[in-house]
C-alpha positions, -999 to 999 in steps of 0.1 A, spaced: 36 -166 -786 47 -156 -752 65 -179 -727 66 -208 -751 97 -229 -752 111 -257 -774 124 -277 -744 129 -273 -707 165 -260 -710 155 -226 -725 137 -218 -692 170 -217 -673 179 -182 -659 161 -148 -656 152 -157 -621 133 -132 -599 148 -107 -574 125 -107 -544 126 -81 -516 129 -96 -481 106 -78 -456 107 -97 -423 138 -118 -417 159 -87 -423 138 -62 -404 168 -52 -381 190 -42 -411 193 -5 -421 190 -13 -459 170 -31 -485 179 -68 -489 168 -87 -520 170 -124 -526 180 -139 -561 157 -168 -558 173 -196 -580 147 -223 -573 127 -208 -601 151 -226 -626 136 -259 -639 159 -281 -618 150 -258 -587 186 -246 -582 213 -222 -594 233 -252 -607 211 -255 -638 231 -225 -652 264 -243 -647 253 -277 -660 242 -266 -695 273 -244 -699 297 -272 -689 282 -296 -714 283 -271 -743 320 -261 -735 328 -299 -734 312 -306 -767 330 -277 -783 363 -290 -770 355 -325 -783 358 -342 -749 321 -352 -747 309 -372 -777 274 -378 -788 257 -405 -767 285 -403 -741 283 -407 -703 286 -378 -679 302 -388 -645 302 -362 -617 306 -359 -579 277 -337 -567 259 -324 -536 228 -330 -557 221 -298 -575 247 -300 -601 236 -335 -608 200 -325 -613 211 -297 -637 233 -322 -656 205 -349 -656 180 -324 -671 204 -313 -697 215 -348 -705 179 -359 -710 175 -333 -737 210 -335 -752 213 -373 -755 237 -383 -727 237 -409 -698 246 -397 -663 263 -414 -632 267 -394 -600 284 -398 -567 272 -381 -536 283 -379 -499 261 -398 -475 251 -366 -456 232 -355 -486 193 -359 -483 176 -390 -496 154 -368 -515 182 -356 -537 193 -393 -544 157 -402 -553 151 -372 -576 184 -379 -595 174 -415 -600 139 -403 -611 157 -382 -638 174 -414 -651 207 -411 -634 228 -438 -618 237 -427 -582 265 -440 -559 264 -428 -522 299 -426 -506 310 -419 -470 310 -383 -458 336 -385 -431 367 -393 -453 393 -370 -467 389 -358 -503 419 -379 -514 405 -410 -498 397 -437 -525 362 -439 -509 355 -402 -512 328 -391 -536 355 -371 -555 377 -402 -560 349 -427 -567 336 -404 -595 371 -402 -610 374 -440 -610 340 -446 -626 348 -421 -653 380 -439 -661 365 -473 -660 336 -464 -683 353 -439 -705 330 -412 -692 334 -373 -692 342 -359 -657 330 -322 -657 349 -317 -624 328 -286 -614 353 -279 -587 384 -272 -609 367 -266 -644 369 -229 -650 338 -230 -672 319 -233 -639 327 -197 -630 324 -186 -666 288 -198 -665 280 -172 -638 302 -146 -654 279 -149 -685 245 -152 -668 241 -146 -630 263 -114 -630 248 -97 -660 213 -106 -647 220 -90 -613 235 -59 -629 204 -55 -650 178 -62 -624 193 -38 -598 199 -12 -625 236 -11 -614 226 -2 -578 239 -34 -562 265 -27 -534 269 -62 -518 266 -97 -532 262 -125 -506 264 -162 -514 271 -195 -497 301 -210 -516 313 -245 -523 329 -250 -558 335 -212 -560 319 -208 -594 288 -188 -584 308 -166 -560 337 -159 -582 322 -157 -617 293 -135 -605 317 -113 -584 342 -109 -613 314 -96 -636 300 -72 -610 333 -58 -600 342 -51 -636 311 -30 -637 318 -13 -603 349 -23 -583 333 -10 -551 308 -39 -550 316 -63 -521 314 -100 -525 307 -118 -492 309 -156 -489 291 -176 -463 312 -206 -452 299 -234 -429 318 -240 -398 339 -271 -406 350 -258 -439 386 -246 -446 378 -218 -470 375 -189 -446 409 -198 -432 424 -200 -467 411 -166 -476 423 -148 -445 457 -166 -442 466 -178 -477 471 -212 -461 455 -245 -472 451 -264 -440 430 -295 -447 434 -306 -410 409 -279 -401 381 -297 -421 352 -310 -401 318 -326 -407 288 -302 -410 252 -307 -422 248 -277 -445 246 -292 -480 263 -277 -511 285 -252 -494 321 -252 -478 350 -275 -488 379 -295 -473 402 -283 -500 404 -251 -523 389 -257 -558 406 -240 -588 375 -219 -593 385 -197 -564 402 -165 -570 408 -145 -538 408 -111 -556 371 -114 -563 362 -121 -527 361 -95 -501 351 -115 -469 342 -149 -456 317 -152 -428 315 -184 -408 281 -198 -401 272 -228 -378 248 -256 -388 224 -244 -361 224 -209 -375 221 -220 -411 193 -245 -406 172 -223 -384 177 -193 -406 164 -214 -435 133 -223 -416 128 -186 -408 129 -177 -445 101 -203 -452 80 -192 -423 84 -155 -425 90 -148 -462 70 -177 -478 102 -187 -497 108 -225 -493 146 -227 -496 174 -251 -487 202 -250 -460 226 -229 -483 200 -201 -485 198 -201 -447 237 -201 -446 239 -171 -470 212 -151 -452 228 -157 -419 260 -142 -433 240 -111 -441 226 -110 -406 260 -114 -390 275 -85 -410 246 -61 -406 268 -34 -390 287 -31 -422 256 -19 -441 244 17 -447 208 29 -454 215 34 -491 231 0 -497 215 -25 -520 222 -61 -508 216 -92 -529 217 -127 -513 215 -158 -533 188 -184 -524 204 -214 -540 178 -241 -542 144 -254 -531 133 -267 -497 118 -299 -511 152 -315 -511 154 -311 -473 119 -320 -460 134 -351 -442 162 -330 -426 160 -293 -418 122 -291 -421 117 -322 -400 113 -313 -363 123 -347 -351 156 -347 -371 164 -312 -360 159 -321 -323 178 -354 -327 208 -335 -341 206 -308 -314 197 -279 -338 163 -269 -321 
């Protein structure tokens, strides 16, 4: 029987590569989107979630019937909640208040407990969603996946996303572009691709207000440069351990206005209903168009689905109120 599965988790991966035809009309080369909302949890983080759990089980740090506690922008939480529902675990998540209400509601619908924490506090503040997750994990004896510093994050993409792209492009890929947060998708995929062809360029889109671009260009970690931005799931106010500069060729800074409006263009012109990180990643492609040659094969990751953002980037009143339209 074709396309028959024992449970939802076996549908993760093998997402399509779709040629962009309108939003990149001024570029000299073909650009394809790796559309990750075809995963069952509607984001690329499904790949990470299942792998983290399996590694934790193997290491003996996650016991049957245990509790998973994680800080998330929403998508990793959804992947973990899906996996937990099939693998027998409970979930508790912390999120920054800038995240869409839709993400909170979806996580709760999947059976998770969700705690919303202030956005405008440093990562080491006890009120931050990082610290609140760590406290809850300690209090309840839960397992903290720590997607930021757990190297199984980038390993998940080394084992899945990288090989898929190499196979789908028949080894023709020349540039890989992704909006980056934890660093796992960027570094794990780039490592695999560069092992096949060291000339492949890995380009990271970084929201204005994140410190990652400065770190990559100077080697300095300056947390005082961190600011508040509206793009969800990309950028950081610290440098997670999943980052490895040797697998990253370039960071491109993207403003909220650029990212959100580019995301809306993707939906309107390509029929691909994506989130703000997809707009951020594509905007990085558009801002580096002078680097591309006619025979280049550019792949940009579209991270998640636009349904998470209907009350924000796809809401005209919200966009006008924030000054983005």
